[in-house]
N, CA, C and O atoms as a printed pandas DataFrame, in Angstrom:
     atom_number atom_name residue_name chain_id  residue_number  x_coord  y_coord  z_coord
0              1         N          UNK        A               1   96.088   63.043  131.904
1              2        CA          UNK        A               1   96.026   63.310  133.330
2              3         C          UNK        A               1   95.793   64.806  133.598
3              4         O          UNK        A               1   94.976   65.171  134.444
4              5         N          UNK        A               2   96.516   65.660  132.871
5              6        CA          UNK        A               2   96.365   67.100  133.054
6              7         C          UNK        A               2   94.936   67.524  132.717
7              8         O          UNK        A               2   94.327   68.314  133.438
8              9         N          UNK        A               3   94.409   66.990  131.616
9             10        CA          UNK        A               3   93.037   67.306  131.213
10            11         C          UNK        A               3   92.062   66.932  132.322
11            12         O          UNK        A               3   91.173   67.714  132.660
12            13         N          UNK        A               4   92.226   65.741  132.886
13            14        CA          UNK        A               4   91.318   65.278  133.938
14            15         C          UNK        A               4   91.396   66.169  135.175
15            16         O          UNK        A               4   90.378   66.467  135.801
16            17         N          UNK        A               5   92.607   66.589  135.522
17            18        CA          UNK        A               5   92.790   67.469  136.674
18            19         C          UNK        A               5   92.119   68.818  136.434
19            20         O          UNK        A               5   91.432   69.342  137.311
20            21         N          UNK        A               6   92.322   69.376  135.243
21            22        CA          UNK        A               6   91.695   70.650  134.908
22            23         C          UNK        A               6   90.178   70.501  134.845
23            24         O          UNK        A               6   89.444   71.380  135.299
24            25         N          UNK        A               7   89.715   69.402  134.287
25            26        CA          UNK        A               7   88.280   69.146  134.191
26            27         C          UNK        A               7   87.651   69.120  135.585
27            28         O          UNK        A               7   86.602   69.724  135.809
28            29         N          UNK        A               8   88.288   68.426  136.505
29            30        CA          UNK        A               8   87.788   68.325  137.869
30            31         C          UNK        A               8   87.759   69.691  138.556
31            32         O          UNK        A               8   86.788   70.028  139.233
32            33         N          UNK        A               9   88.823   70.474  138.381
33            34        CA          UNK        A               9   88.909   71.795  139.003
34            35         C          UNK        A               9   87.873   72.743  138.415
35            36         O          UNK        A               9   87.177   73.441  139.153
36            37         N          UNK        A              10   87.769   72.769  137.099
37            38        CA          UNK        A              10   86.785   73.636  136.442
38            39         C          UNK        A              10   85.383   73.243  136.883
39            40         O          UNK        A              10   84.560   74.106  137.188
40            41         N          UNK        A              11   85.111   71.958  136.916
41            42        CA          UNK        A              11   83.801   71.468  137.322
42            43         C          UNK        A              11   83.460   71.928  138.736
43            44         O          UNK        A              11   82.345   72.377  139.000
44            45         N          UNK        A              12   84.408   71.815  139.623
45            46        CA          UNK        A              12   84.188   72.211  141.019
46            47         C          UNK        A              12   83.760   73.665  141.110
47            48         O          UNK        A              12   82.763   73.980  141.759
48            49         N          UNK        A              13   84.510   74.557  140.461
49            50        CA          UNK        A              13   84.245   75.981  140.619
50            51         C          UNK        A              13   83.065   76.479  139.783
51            52         O          UNK        A              13   82.353   77.383  140.220
52            53         N          UNK        A              14   82.844   75.929  138.625
53            54        CA          UNK        A              14   81.660   76.311  137.850
54            55         C          UNK        A              14   80.400   75.847  138.582
55            56         O          UNK        A              14   79.429   76.597  138.682
56            57         N          UNK        A              15   80.412   74.624  139.091
57            58        CA          UNK        A              15   79.236   74.114  139.806
58            59         C          UNK        A              15   78.994   74.852  141.123
59            60         O          UNK        A              15   77.843   75.093  141.486
60            61         N          UNK        A              16   80.059   75.215  141.842
61            62        CA          UNK        A              16   79.890   76.002  143.065
62            63         C          UNK        A              16   79.276   77.357  142.740
63            64         O          UNK        A              16   78.400   77.846  143.454
64            65         N          UNK        A              17   79.748   77.950  141.659
65            66        CA          UNK        A              17   79.248   79.257  141.235
66            67         C          UNK        A              17   77.807   79.147  140.750
67            68         O          UNK        A              17   76.979   80.001  141.065
68            69         N          UNK        A              18   77.506   78.110  139.994
69            70        CA          UNK        A              18   76.178   77.908  139.409
70            71         C          UNK        A              18   75.735   79.185  138.691
71            72         O          UNK        A              18   74.763   79.821  139.097
72            73         N          UNK        A              19   76.456   79.565  137.612
73            74        CA          UNK        A              19   76.301   80.890  137.011
74            75         C          UNK        A              19   74.906   81.253  136.531
75            76         O          UNK        A              19   74.583   82.435  136.413
76            77         N          UNK        A              20   74.089   80.274  136.257
77            78        CA          UNK        A              20   72.746   80.572  135.766
78            79         C          UNK        A              20   71.687   80.151  136.790
79            80         O          UNK        A              20   70.496   80.385  136.580
80            81         N          UNK        A              21   72.108   79.540  137.880
81            82        CA          UNK        A              21   71.182   79.134  138.929
82            83         C          UNK        A              21   70.416   77.856  138.623
83            84         O          UNK        A              21   69.395   77.571  139.248
84            85         N          UNK        A              22   70.912   77.091  137.665
85            86        CA          UNK        A              22   70.211   75.855  137.287
86            87         C          UNK        A              22   70.321   74.774  138.353
87            88         O          UNK        A              22   69.356   74.054  138.612
88            89         N          UNK        A              23   71.485   74.659  138.970
89            90        CA          UNK        A              23   71.667   73.623  139.997
90            91         C          UNK        A              23   70.817   73.932  141.221
91            92         O          UNK        A              23   70.220   73.037  141.819
92            93         N          UNK        A              24   70.770   75.208  141.584
93            94        CA          UNK        A              24   69.943   75.611  142.720
94            95         C          UNK        A              24   68.462   75.369  142.438
95            96         O          UNK        A              24   67.667   75.179  143.359
96            97         N          UNK        A              25   68.103   75.380  141.158
97            98        CA          UNK        A              25   66.724   75.147  140.764
98            99         C          UNK        A              25   66.371   73.680  140.595
99           100         O          UNK        A              25   65.255   73.355  140.189
100          101         N          UNK        A              26   67.313   72.784  140.901
101          102        CA          UNK        A              26   67.024   71.352  140.855
102          103         C          UNK        A              26   67.551   70.618  139.637
103          104         O          UNK        A              26   67.246   69.441  139.445
104          105         N          UNK        A              27   68.344   71.300  138.805
105          106        CA          UNK        A              27   68.929   70.630  137.634
106          107         C          UNK        A              27   69.921   69.557  138.088
107          108         O          UNK        A              27   70.446   69.630  139.200
108          109         N          UNK        A              28   70.180   68.569  137.240
109          110        CA          UNK        A              28   71.131   67.518  137.611
110          111         C          UNK        A              28   72.545   68.086  137.789
111          112         O          UNK        A              28   72.875   69.118  137.204
112          113         N          UNK        A              29   73.378   67.418  138.591
113          114        CA          UNK        A              29   74.711   67.932  138.888
114          115         C          UNK        A              29   75.630   68.061  137.671
115          116         O          UNK        A              29   76.655   68.740  137.740
116          117         N          UNK        A              30   75.276   67.423  136.575
117          118        CA          UNK        A              30   76.114   67.522  135.374
118          119         C          UNK        A              30   75.560   68.540  134.373
119          120         O          UNK        A              30   75.900   68.492  133.190
120          121         N          UNK        A              31   74.726   69.443  134.831
121          122        CA          UNK        A              31   74.056   70.407  133.960
122          123         C          UNK        A              31   75.030   71.226  133.113
123          124         O          UNK        A              31   74.734   71.536  131.959
124          125         N          UNK        A              32   76.170   71.575  133.667
125          126        CA          UNK        A              32   77.142   72.408  132.957
126          127         C          UNK        A              32   78.264   71.581  132.323
127          128         O          UNK        A              32   79.303   72.132  131.957
128          129         N          UNK        A              33   78.070   70.291  132.191
129          130        CA          UNK        A              33   79.171   69.431  131.734
130          131         C          UNK        A              33   79.663   69.776  130.329
131          132         O          UNK        A              33   80.859   69.661  130.062
132          133         N          UNK        A              34   78.797   70.186  129.445
133          134        CA          UNK        A              34   79.233   70.544  128.086
134          135         C          UNK        A              34   80.148   71.770  128.132
135          136         O          UNK        A              34   81.202   71.794  127.496
136          137         N          UNK        A              35   79.739   72.768  128.878
137          138        CA          UNK        A              35   80.548   73.984  128.991
138          139         C          UNK        A              35   81.869   73.697  129.702
139          140         O          UNK        A              35   82.918   74.213  129.315
140          141         N          UNK        A              36   81.809   72.878  130.733
141          142        CA          UNK        A              36   83.016   72.533  131.492
142          143         C          UNK        A              36   84.005   71.772  130.614
143          144         O          UNK        A              36   85.203   72.057  130.641
144          145         N          UNK        A              37   83.518   70.810  129.838
145          146        CA          UNK        A              37   84.412   70.061  128.936
146          147         C          UNK        A              37   85.011   70.968  127.867
147          148         O          UNK        A              37   86.176   70.809  127.503
148          149         N          UNK        A              38   84.239   71.898  127.372
149          150        CA          UNK        A              38   84.744   72.847  126.382
150          151         C          UNK        A              38   85.873   73.691  126.978
151          152         O          UNK        A              38   86.892   73.915  126.325
152          153         N          UNK        A              39   85.695   74.155  128.203
153          154        CA          UNK        A              39   86.743   74.938  128.868
154          155         C          UNK        A              39   87.997   74.095  129.100
155          156         O          UNK        A              39   89.110   74.559  128.856
156          157         N          UNK        A              40   87.822   72.871  129.567
157          158        CA          UNK        A              40   88.967   72.000  129.839
158          159         C          UNK        A              40   89.732   71.664  128.570
159          160         O          UNK        A              40   90.942   71.445  128.616
160          161         N          UNK        A              41   89.050   71.622  127.455
161          162        CA          UNK        A              41   89.702   71.299  126.184
162          163         C          UNK        A              41   90.561   72.451  125.656
163          164         O          UNK        A              41   91.317   72.268  124.701
164          165         N          UNK        A              42   90.455   73.611  126.257
165          166        CA          UNK        A              42   91.155   74.799  125.766
166          167         C          UNK        A              42   92.550   74.998  126.346
167          168         O          UNK        A              42   93.155   76.047  126.125
168          169         N          UNK        A              43   93.073   74.032  127.074
169          170        CA          UNK        A              43   94.408   74.143  127.664
170          171         C          UNK        A              43   94.538   75.435  128.476
171          172         O          UNK        A              43   95.378   76.286  128.183
172          173         N          UNK        A              44   93.697   75.560  129.491
173          174        CA          UNK        A              44   93.622   76.799  130.258
174          175         C          UNK        A              44   94.885   77.123  131.042
175          176         O          UNK        A              44   95.048   78.251  131.506
176          177         N          UNK        A              45   95.765   76.171  131.194
177          178        CA          UNK        A              45   97.008   76.453  131.922
178          179         C          UNK        A              45   97.848   77.516  131.207
179          180         O          UNK        A              45   98.704   78.150  131.824
180          181         N          UNK        A              46   97.602   77.709  129.906
181          182        CA          UNK        A              46   98.335   78.713  129.141
182          183         C          UNK        A              46   97.697   80.097  129.215
183          184         O          UNK        A              46   98.255   81.063  128.694
184          185         N          UNK        A              47   96.541   80.200  129.855
185          186        CA          UNK        A              47   95.821   81.466  129.931
186          187         C          UNK        A              47   96.023   82.129  131.280
187          188         O          UNK        A              47   96.210   81.453  132.291
188          189         N          UNK        A              48   95.984   83.470  131.294
189          190        CA          UNK        A              48   95.973   84.150  132.590
190          191         C          UNK        A              48   94.511   84.275  133.048
191          192         O          UNK        A              48   93.601   83.850  132.336
192          193         N          UNK        A              49   94.289   84.847  134.219
193          194        CA          UNK        A              49   92.949   84.903  134.788
194          195         C          UNK        A              49   91.976   85.697  133.914
195          196         O          UNK        A              49   90.819   85.309  133.754
196          197         N          UNK        A              50   92.452   86.809  133.351
197          198        CA          UNK        A              50   91.579   87.641  132.515
198          199         C          UNK        A              50   91.194   86.900  131.236
199          200         O          UNK        A              50   90.038   86.948  130.814
200          201         N          UNK        A              51   92.143   86.225  130.628
201          202        CA          UNK        A              51   91.854   85.441  129.417
202          203         C          UNK        A              51   90.883   84.301  129.715
203          204         O          UNK        A              51   89.983   84.019  128.924
204          205         N          UNK        A              52   91.072   83.654  130.857
205          206        CA          UNK        A              52   90.171   82.569  131.239
206          207         C          UNK        A              52   88.771   83.108  131.509
207          208         O          UNK        A              52   87.783   82.480  131.127
208          209         N          UNK        A              53   88.677   84.254  132.157
209          210        CA          UNK        A              53   87.369   84.857  132.414
210          211         C          UNK        A              53   86.645   85.141  131.101
211          212         O          UNK        A              53   85.449   84.874  130.983
212          213         N          UNK        A              54   87.352   85.675  130.128
213          214        CA          UNK        A              54   86.764   85.951  128.816
214          215         C          UNK        A              54   86.321   84.651  128.143
215          216         O          UNK        A              54   85.264   84.596  127.515
216          217         N          UNK        A              55   87.144   83.603  128.280
217          218        CA          UNK        A              55   86.792   82.307  127.707
218          219         C          UNK        A              55   85.524   81.747  128.359
219          220         O          UNK        A              55   84.646   81.238  127.663
220          221         N          UNK        A              56   85.426   81.835  129.670
221          222        CA          UNK        A              56   84.223   81.375  130.380
222          223         C          UNK        A              56   83.007   82.129  129.851
223          224         O          UNK        A              56   81.975   81.530  129.544
224          225         N          UNK        A              57   83.139   83.429  129.749
225          226        CA          UNK        A              57   82.040   84.251  129.249
226          227         C          UNK        A              57   81.647   83.847  127.824
227          228         O          UNK        A              57   80.462   83.717  127.514
228          229         N          UNK        A              58   82.637   83.653  126.972
229          230        CA          UNK        A              58   82.376   83.275  125.581
230          231         C          UNK        A              58   81.717   81.900  125.466
231          232         O          UNK        A              58   80.789   81.719  124.677
232          233         N          UNK        A              59   82.195   80.934  126.248
233          234        CA          UNK        A              59   81.644   79.575  126.195
234          235         C          UNK        A              59   80.172   79.575  126.611
235          236         O          UNK        A              59   79.344   78.940  125.958
236          237         N          UNK        A              60   79.845   80.277  127.684
237          238        CA          UNK        A              60   78.450   80.301  128.123
238          239         C          UNK        A              60   77.567   81.075  127.141
239          240         O          UNK        A              60   76.396   80.739  126.963
240          241         N          UNK        A              61   78.114   82.089  126.517
241          242        CA          UNK        A              61   77.349   82.811  125.505
242          243         C          UNK        A              61   77.103   81.915  124.289
243          244         O          UNK        A              61   75.993   81.866  123.759
244          245         N          UNK        A              62   78.142   81.211  123.857
245          246        CA          UNK        A              62   78.016   80.332  122.689
246          247         C          UNK        A              62   77.072   79.156  122.928
247          248         O          UNK        A              62   76.263   78.824  122.062
248          249         N          UNK        A              63   77.170   78.526  124.097
249          250        CA          UNK        A              63   76.422   77.302  124.343
250          251         C          UNK        A              63   75.037   77.536  124.949
251          252         O          UNK        A              63   74.116   76.754  124.715
252          253         N          UNK        A              64   74.889   78.610  125.724
253          254        CA          UNK        A              64   73.606   78.822  126.399
254          255         C          UNK        A              64   72.927   80.120  125.980
255          256         O          UNK        A              64   71.775   80.368  126.333
256          257         N          UNK        A              65   73.645   80.942  125.228
257          258        CA          UNK        A              65   73.057   82.202  124.786
258          259         C          UNK        A              65   72.902   83.221  125.896
259          260         O          UNK        A              65   72.078   84.131  125.798
260          261         N          UNK        A              66   73.686   83.076  126.950
261          262        CA          UNK        A              66   73.590   83.957  128.105
262          263         C          UNK        A              66   74.935   84.641  128.326
263          264         O          UNK        A              66   75.975   83.987  128.400
264          265         N          UNK        A              67   74.896   85.978  128.431
265          266        CA          UNK        A              67   76.126   86.727  128.699
266          267         C          UNK        A              67   76.281   86.891  130.205
267          268         O          UNK        A              67   75.486   87.562  130.863
268          269         N          UNK        A              68   77.313   86.267  130.726
269          270        CA          UNK        A              68   77.590   86.345  132.157
270          271         C          UNK        A              68   78.348   87.630  132.467
271          272         O          UNK        A              68   79.047   88.167  131.607
272          273         N          UNK        A              69   78.211   88.114  133.679
273          274        CA          UNK        A              69   78.922   89.328  134.096
274          275         C          UNK        A              69   80.423   89.052  134.143
275          276         O          UNK        A              69   80.869   88.024  134.653
276          277         N          UNK        A              70   81.176   89.982  133.606
277          278        CA          UNK        A              70   82.628   89.834  133.508
278          279         C          UNK        A              70   83.277   89.632  134.875
279          280         O          UNK        A              70   84.156   88.781  135.021
280          281         N          UNK        A              71   82.859   90.396  135.866
281          282        CA          UNK        A              71   83.475   90.271  137.193
282          283         C          UNK        A              71   83.194   88.911  137.823
283          284         O          UNK        A              71   84.045   88.365  138.525
284          285         N          UNK        A              72   82.015   88.365  137.578
285          286        CA          UNK        A              72   81.697   87.028  138.088
286          287         C          UNK        A              72   82.572   85.977  137.412
287          288         O          UNK        A              72   83.052   85.044  138.055
288          289         N          UNK        A              73   82.771   86.145  136.105
289          290        CA          UNK        A              73   83.644   85.221  135.369
290          291         C          UNK        A              73   85.082   85.329  135.865
291          292         O          UNK        A              73   85.781   84.323  135.993
292          293         N          UNK        A              74   85.514   86.548  136.143
293          294        CA          UNK        A              74   86.871   86.758  136.636
294          295         C          UNK        A              74   87.056   86.123  138.009
295          296         O          UNK        A              74   88.097   85.524  138.279
296          297         N          UNK        A              75   86.069   86.248  138.867
297          298        CA          UNK        A              75   86.149   85.628  140.191
298          299         C          UNK        A              75   86.299   84.116  140.071
299          300         O          UNK        A              75   87.123   83.514  140.760
300          301         N          UNK        A              76   85.508   83.506  139.203
301          302        CA          UNK        A              76   85.596   82.059  138.988
302          303         C          UNK        A              76   86.947   81.692  138.383
303          304         O          UNK        A              76   87.567   80.710  138.792
304          305         N          UNK        A              77   87.400   82.474  137.417
305          306        CA          UNK        A              77   88.686   82.209  136.770
306          307         C          UNK        A              77   89.833   82.270  137.772
307          308         O          UNK        A              77   90.760   81.462  137.713
308          309         N          UNK        A              78   89.769   83.222  138.684
309          310        CA          UNK        A              78   90.823   83.355  139.698
310          311         C          UNK        A              78   90.834   82.138  140.624
311          312         O          UNK        A              78   91.903   81.672  141.020
312          313         N          UNK        A              79   89.672   81.628  140.966
313          314        CA          UNK        A              79   89.595   80.434  141.812
314          315         C          UNK        A              79   90.153   79.214  141.078
315          316         O          UNK        A              79   90.889   78.412  141.655
316          317         N          UNK        A              80   89.799   79.086  139.814
317          318        CA          UNK        A              80   90.295   77.954  139.014
318          319         C          UNK        A              80   91.798   78.018  138.895
319          320         O          UNK        A              80   92.487   77.034  139.166
320          321         N          UNK        A              81   92.319   79.172  138.492
321          322        CA          UNK        A              81   93.769   79.310  138.295
322          323         C          UNK        A              81   94.515   79.127  139.615
323          324         O          UNK        A              81   95.577   78.507  139.643
324          325         N          UNK        A              82   93.971   79.660  140.704
325          326        CA          UNK        A              82   94.607   79.507  142.018
326          327         C          UNK        A              82   94.687   78.050  142.445
327          328         O          UNK        A              82   95.660   77.633  143.073
328          329         N          UNK        A              83   93.680   77.293  142.110
329          330        CA          UNK        A              83   93.643   75.876  142.472
330          331         C          UNK        A              83   94.591   75.045  141.619
331          332         O          UNK        A              83   95.088   74.014  142.071
332          333         N          UNK        A              84   94.845   75.482  140.389
333          334        CA          UNK        A              84   95.711   74.728  139.486
334          335         C          UNK        A              84   97.188   75.002  139.695
335          336         O          UNK        A              84   98.028   74.297  139.137
336          337         N          UNK        A              85   97.520   76.004  140.480
337          338        CA          UNK        A              85   98.941   76.346  140.687
338          339         C          UNK        A              85   99.631   75.375  141.586
339          340         O          UNK        A              85  100.823   75.523  141.857
């Protein structure tokens, strides 16, 4: 249940952010599902916002080869953590 809740929250904020602009360009709504599932599998409730931001950055670098801006990752991480509280 916790995994599903985190998955839903992460999905909401990653998709709203659309960090690479794929959704705005017409990609399917599940375009980031691999990255989102990877983040949800990391038990993010144990991380603070800065750690989560670094994890978001690392996951997108590992899976898509794109380095996202740290401040953008932090903004998304703060929204995710705020929603999970």
